[in-house]
GUZASE-795686 format. One record per residue (C-alpha): residue number from 1; residue in three letters; x, z, y. Coordinates in steps of 0.5 Angstrom, whole numbers. Last residue first. Layout:
REM GUZASE-795686
+-----+-----+-------+-------+-------+
|   k |   r |    px |    pz |    py |
+-----+-----+-------+-------+-------+
| NUM | ala |     X |     Z |     Y |
...
+-----+-----+-------+-------+-------+
***
This chain:
REM GUZASE-795686
+-----+-----+-------+-------+-------+
|   k |   r |    px |    pz |    py |
+-----+-----+-------+-------+-------+
|  75 | ser |   240 |   197 |   122 |
|  74 | arg |   239 |   203 |   127 |
|  73 | arg |   243 |   203 |   133 |
|  72 | lys |   247 |   209 |   134 |
|  71 | arg |   246 |   212 |   141 |
|  70 | ser |   250 |   213 |   147 |
|  69 | val |   248 |   219 |   152 |
|  68 | arg |   249 |   217 |   159 |
|  67 | gln |   252 |   222 |   164 |
|  66 | asp |   257 |   217 |   166 |
|  65 | pro |   252 |   212 |   169 |
|  64 | his |   249 |   217 |   174 |
|  63 | asp |   245 |   213 |   179 |
|  62 | arg |   242 |   209 |   174 |
|  61 | ala |   240 |   215 |   170 |
|  60 | tyr |   237 |   219 |   176 |
|  59 | glu |   233 |   213 |   178 |
|  58 | ile |   230 |   213 |   171 |
|  57 | arg |   229 |   220 |   172 |
|  56 | ala |   226 |   219 |   179 |
|  55 | gln |   221 |   214 |   176 |
|  54 | leu |   219 |   218 |   170 |
|  53 | ala |   217 |   224 |   175 |
|  52 | ile |   213 |   219 |   180 |
|  51 | asn |   209 |   217 |   174 |
|  50 | ala |   204 |   212 |   178 |
|  49 | leu |   208 |   206 |   178 |
|  48 | tyr |   210 |   207 |   171 |
|  47 | arg |   202 |   207 |   169 |
|  46 | cys |   201 |   201 |   173 |
|  45 | glu |   207 |   197 |   170 |
|  44 | leu |   204 |   199 |   163 |
|  43 | glu |   197 |   197 |   165 |
|  42 | ser |   200 |   190 |   167 |
|  41 | val |   200 |   188 |   175 |
|  40 | val |   196 |   182 |   177 |
|  39 | val |   198 |   179 |   184 |
|  38 | ala |   194 |   179 |   191 |
|  37 | pro |   194 |   176 |   197 |
|  36 | glu |   189 |   179 |   202 |
|  35 | leu |   183 |   174 |   204 |
|  34 | ile |   179 |   178 |   210 |
|  33 | leu |   172 |   174 |   211 |
|  32 | thr |   168 |   176 |   217 |
|  31 | gly |   161 |   177 |   216 |
|  30 | asp |   160 |   182 |   222 |
|  29 | pro |   160 |   188 |   217 |
|  28 | glu |   167 |   185 |   214 |
|  27 | glu |   167 |   181 |   207 |
|  26 | arg |   173 |   183 |   203 |
|  25 | val |   177 |   177 |   199 |
|  24 | leu |   182 |   179 |   194 |
|  23 | tyr |   187 |   173 |   193 |
|  22 | glu |   190 |   169 |   188 |
|  21 | arg |   195 |   163 |   189 |
|  20 | asp |   195 |   157 |   186 |
|  19 | pro |   194 |   153 |   193 |
|  18 | gln |   195 |   157 |   199 |
|  17 | ala |   189 |   159 |   203 |
|  16 | val |   185 |   157 |   209 |
|  15 | arg |   183 |   151 |   206 |
|  14 | val |   177 |   149 |   211 |
|  13 | arg |   170 |   147 |   208 |
|  12 | gly |   164 |   144 |   212 |
|  11 | arg |   162 |   139 |   207 |
|  10 | ala |   165 |   133 |   211 |
|   9 | asp |   172 |   137 |   211 |
|   8 | ala |   173 |   142 |   216 |
|   7 | thr |   179 |   142 |   221 |
|   6 | val |   184 |   147 |   222 |
|   5 | leu |   188 |   150 |   228 |
|   4 | arg |   193 |   155 |   226 |
|   3 | thr |   194 |   162 |   230 |
|   2 | ala |   201 |   165 |   227 |
|   1 | met |   201 |   171 |   223 |
+-----+-----+-------+-------+-------+
***
């Protein structure tokens, strides 16, 4: 990250983050605040990301389209 010079406003505040963006804030023992960009992930996506076997099955299916099984849609 590039070094930037910032100026505090009349109330002593500086803008350190991008507007309309979420951050996780962590305070170090010396009082330094660390802002880490964050995104919200659904519970379903978390479960998918934690399930390595499911990811492997999906990747295999994508790599081998010739082995797909056709299914009739219910009407």
